[in-house]
N, C-alpha and C positions, 0 to 999 in steps of 0.2 A: 758090982761090976768088977770084972777081972782087970788088973793092970799089969802090963808088961813093959819093961824098960829095955831099950836098944841103944847101941852105939850110933846106928844110922837107920832112919826110916825113909824109904823111897816111896812116894805116892805116884803111881803110874808105872806100867810095865812095857811101855814102848821103848824109846831110847833110854829111859831110866833103868830098864832091866839090864842094860850092859854095865851098870855101875859096880855091882858086887863082883869083884874078881879076886885074883890071887892076893893082892895087897890087903884085901878085907878078910883074909882067912882067920885072923885072930879077933875079928870084931863080930858082934852080934848084930845081924842086919834083918830088917823086915821090909817086905815089898807089899804094898797095898794096891789092889786093882779092883775097880768098880765094874768094869765091863769085861770084854773078852781079852784074855791074856795075849800080850804082844802089841797092843796098841793099834792105831788106825792103819799105819803103813802095811803091816802084815795081814790084817784081817779084812779091811774094807777100803784100802787106799792104794798106795803105790804098787805093791806087788801083784795082787789079783787084777787090778785094773789093767796093768800092762800085759798080763797074760791074755785078757780079752782083747786089748788093742792089737796084739800081734795076730790073733785070729781074724779080726775084722780087716786088718791090712792084707792078710793072705787072701781073703774073699775078694777084696777090691782088686787085687792084682789079677785074679782070674778074669774079672770082668773087663780088664783093660788090655788083654794080650793081643787083641786084633791088630793093633798098630805095629806089632813086631812080626807080623806074618804068621801068627799062630792062631789056632782055633781051640777054644775051651769053653766049657759051660759049667756054671755053678748050679748043680741040680738039687742040692739038699743042704739045709742048715739044721743040724741036729743039736738043738739048744741044750737038751739035758746032758748030752755028752760034753758039749763045750763047757757048760757050767761045772760039771762034776770033775772034769780034768783039772780045773782050777782049784776047787775046794777040797778035792781028795789029796791035793798036795799041801794046801795052806792049813787046813784044819788040824792035821796031825802035828804040824810044827807048833801051832798055838797050844795044843793040848800037851805036847811034849815039854814045851817051855814051862807051862804051869806045873806039870808033874815034877820037873827037875827042881823048881823053886820050893815046892812042898817038901821034897825029900832031901835037898842038899843040906849038909851040915852047916850050921851057923847062919842059915837063912830061913826065915819063916814067911809064908805067903798068907796074907789076909785078903779074902775075896769079899769085898763090900765097899760101902761108901764112907769116905773119911771126911771129917770136918775138924777144924781146929777148935779146941776148947781152952787153950792157954798157950803160954810160951813153950814151943816144941812139945805140945801135948795134943793128941788126936783121939777122938772117939770114932771107932769104926763100926758102922751098922752092918753086920755080917749077913751075907745072902742066906746062910743056913739058919739065921735067927740069932737074936741076942746082940749085945754090943760089948766091945772090948776097948779098953783105954790103952793107948800106946804113948809112952814118953820116950824122948831120945836126946842124945847129946847133939845130934845133927839131923836135920830133915831136908829132903830134896823134893821140891814140887816139880813133877814131870807129868802133869795130868793131860797134856796135849790140847786138842781143840775138838769142837763138836759142830755139826751143821746147824745152821739157823733155818727156822721155818716161819715165814710171814703169817700173820693172823688169818689172812684171806685164804690160805691153803691148809690151815690146821684141820678143817673138817674132813680132809681126805686121808690124813695120816692114819696108818694102821689098816687101811683097806687098799685103795688104788694109788695112794700117795706114798712116795718113797724118798729117801735120801741115799747117799752113797752107801750107807750101812746095810741097806736091804735090797737095792735095785739089782745087784748081781746075783741074787738068789731067787729070782722069780721062778715060779713053777712052770710057766710057759712063756714063749716069746710073743709079745703083743703085735698086732698089725700096725697100730698107731701109738706113738708116745709123744707126750709134750714135756719139754724140759724148760723149766722156769729158771732163768739165769743166763748170763753170758760170759762167765769166767772160765777158769781152767777145768773145773769139774764138769761144767756144762758141755764144753766143746769136746772133751775127751769121751764122755758117754754118748754124745751125738755121733761121733765117729764109730764107736763100738756098735751101737744098735742100728745105725743106718747101714753099716757094713754087713750086718747080719740080716738085712732086708726089711727092717722096720721103717715105716714112714715117720720121720722125725720133724717136729715143729719146735722151734726155740722161741720163747717169749722173753724179750730182753728189755729191761727198763731204759737202758742207755741207747745211744745212737749207733754203737758199734760193739762188736765182740772183743773180748780181751782188752778192755779200754785202759787197763793199768799199764799196758806195754807201750812201746814206742808208737807214736801216732801212725806213722807210715806203715808199720807192721800190722797194727790193729786194723787199719783200713783195708790193706791188701788181703788179710785173712778173712775179713768180713765179706769182701767181694767174692772170694772163692767159696766161702761157706754158703752163700745164697744160691750157688749153682748146685749144691748137694742137699741142702735142707731148706725147709720153709722157715725163714728167719724173720720174726716180727720185732723189729727194733722200735724204740720209743713207745713201748707198750707195757702195761701193767695188768696183772690179774687183780680184780677187785672183789671177786667172789667165786666160790667153788662148791659143788655138791656132788655126792656120789649118786650114780644112777644105775639102773639095771641090776639091782640086788648085788651091787658091789663089782660089777663087770666093767664099769667105765665111770667117766666123770664129765660134767659140764663146767667149763671155766668161763666166767664172765670177764671180758676184757674192758679196759677203760674207755674204749671207743664204742661200747655197746654190743659188740659181737659176742656170740656164745660159741666157744670152741669145744667140739666133741672129741674125746680121746679115751683110750683104754687105760693108760697108765700115765701118771704124772711123776716126774723126777724133780724134786725141789733142790736146786743148786744155786741158791741165792747168797751163799757166803758161809764162812765159818767164824766161830767165836772161840776165844780161849776158854778152856774148861775150868772156870773158877766158880761157877754157880754152886752154891751149897758148901763151898770149902770154908767159909767163914774165916778168911785169911786175916781179917782185922783183929780177930781174937788172939792171934799170934803176933800181932804187930807187923804184919806183912802188908806193905802198900800195894794196892791194885789201882791201875789207872781207870779213866772213864770208860775205856773200851773193854775193860776186864782183864788186861794183861798184867801179870805180876811184874813189878818194877825190880830191876836188878842192876848191878854194876858190871864192868867188863869181866869180872872173875866169876859171875854167876851168883854173887851174894845179894840177898834181898835186904830189906830195911830191918829185918829181925836177926839178931845175933844167932848164928848157928843154923840159919835156914837158907837153902840154896834153891836155884831154879834153872831150868833148861828147856829148850824146845818150843813148841807152838804156844805154850801157855805164857811165854814171856817174849817171844820173837815174832813180829808180824809177818816175816817171810813165810812162816809155816811150811818149811821144807824139811824132809827127813834127813837129808845129808847135812843140813845146818844143825839139826838137833843132835845128830851123832857126833859132830865135831864139838858141840858144846858139852855133850856128855863126857867126852874124853878129858876136857878141861876140868869139869866139876869132879870127875873121878880122881884126878891128880890132886886137886885142891883139898878134897876131903881128908886125904891122908898126908898131904905135905903143906900144911898151913903156913909154914915158914917160907915157902917159895912158890907163891901163887902164880899160876898161869892165867892168860887172858883168852877170851874168845877170839877166834880168827877175825881179822878185819879186811881180808882180801875180798874183792868183789864176788858176789854169789853167782854161780852159774846155775841156770834153771832150764828145765825142759817142759814143753807142753806136747803131750803125745796124742795129737789129733791128726786130722788130714787137711793140709799138710802138717808135718811135725814142725815144732818151733824150738829153738834154743836161744837164750838171751844171757847177756852178761853186762855188768857195769851200768853206766849212765845211759838213759835215753837222750835223744837230741835235746829235748826240752829241759831235762835236768842239767845237762852240760851247760846250756846257755844260762840257766838260773844260777849255776855255780860260778859264773863269770868267765867262762871260756869263750874265745872266738872259735867257732866250730867249723870244721870241714867234714864232709861225708863222701863216701863212695859206695855205690851199690853194684854188686857183681851178680849177673844172672847165671844160674846153672846152665842155661842153654848156650852159654858162651865158652864152656870148657868141654873137653872131649868126653868125660864121663857123663856129662849132662846130655850130650848128643846120644850116647848109648842108651840112656833112659828115656829119651824123647821128653825130657822135662822142660816145659815152657813156662812154669810158674815159680820154680824155686829161685831163691836169691839170698845173698849175704850182704848185709849193710854194716859198714864200719863208721864209727864216730870218733873223731880225733881232734886234738888241739891244733889250731892253725899255726901257732907260733913254734911249738916244739915238735909237732908230729906225733906226740904221745897218744896212744889209743886209749880212749876214755870208756868205750863201750861198743856194743854192737849186737847184731842178731843174725840168725840164720833161719830161713823158712824153707823146708823141703826135706828130701830124703836124708836120713841120718843127721838131722839138724842138732839134736841134743848131744851128739858126739862131736860134730864139727865145731860147735861153739866153744868147746874146751880149748881149741887152738886160739880163738880170739881171747879167751880168758887168760891164757899164758902171755899173750901180747900185752894185755892190760897190766898184768902183774909185773912184767919186765920193766915198765916205764921207759922203754927205749922208743925212739922214733919208729914209726910203723915200717918205713922202708928198710931201715937197718935190721929190725927184728926179722922181717920176712926174708931178707937176703942173707941172713946169718945162719941159715939152716937149709937142708935139702928137703924138697917136697916131692914125694913119689909121683911120677908121671905114668899114666894119666889118671891118677886117683881123684876122687871127688874133692879132696882137700885143696885142690888147685883153686876152687871157688874162694876159699879164705885167702890163699896166697895172693890171688889177683885182686881181691877186694882191698887188701892192705897196700899193694903196689899201685893201685889206681888212685889213691889219695894224692892230692897236690903235695909237692915238696914243702917242708916247713919254711915259714917266712924267714927264719933265722939262718938259713943255709944259702949258699950261692945259687943253688938251683931254684930256691924259692923266692929270690929277690927279683 
């Protein structure tokens, strides 16, 4: 077996691919990738899904113009063109990134599966055949995450069953699709395919969609979703079979019903991609859920082994992985002045219909943390831009400490929610009383940002002030 030694070996080409930069010019670096170069975000996650989301949103707007005194009709959905617009842009980026790493001086790309066989020692089973052993002074585990597939749905995979990795590359658009799951991936793809005219059914084990979010938000979103999709809450799939020579499936539900569908999207969650990594052989601790354990600097339990992104962080968000990659990048070459992962509240978006943005603590989390909580909800319909859009469902909710007025968290549901929530994020980070923070800046009138401004100003005055007594 051939053995190669490197200064740094990076396992994973998502956010981990951003590590080898100018400061690594004098180092010998290897990147190992088992799947498609560029990771989940580029190939089958954030970027392509949002290109489909925008298309579906455009289609929905056409259907809803009557209320504005306009007439329009969506006469055709050309799936092949929609799909190819996305991947004719995405695929060349992935291929170009891999080509660059193959050809760049000082960096070698190994395409295959890596597993630890000792301290900072990896055996890579190459896709082209054969195995190479890599040793390194430092190793970075950036293998990301992978979709989970329940046993009951396993018989469908490879034919009519899909995960996010394959659902966007369908050869033709189905008339009916069943999505199993009620989280972010499920509701984003429900928006995409229903917007393109597919009849969508969601089978959800819990009693509401997006159940990890603030309860009021989750309930409100679920109520709106029921008007667009066939949402079966409190339901599980207990069996599945392919029918019609691979043209459809029968799903057996726990209430005895048989659901007929053409395509099944499995969106039941994601797991850190540590299966087969044999991390224990390197002295790297992995918790019960499969996450690589690390400290605030990205260091694992093994000397010289670092980690970042989905494989170690349950938020499983690309912008979190990118921020952690910048920290690990610094720490690899500046061990004498270690930086720490950011600790500010994470802002997140759900690109469904309606769109959602969240930040900070939920109301339940704030109470569990010992805060006396006050909240205020501002409707889109109560501000001028909301009138312009005829938006009667959008809203912004702020969660604050009753004594100090400090914003602890909040959410926005509606048009441009993932943008607007950043304003709430800045209010959380400031640690100022909500009223002071809102009054301390100009808010363009009549922009939609007035929803956030009025939500902050609608909170009761802090108890510690004269106005609050």
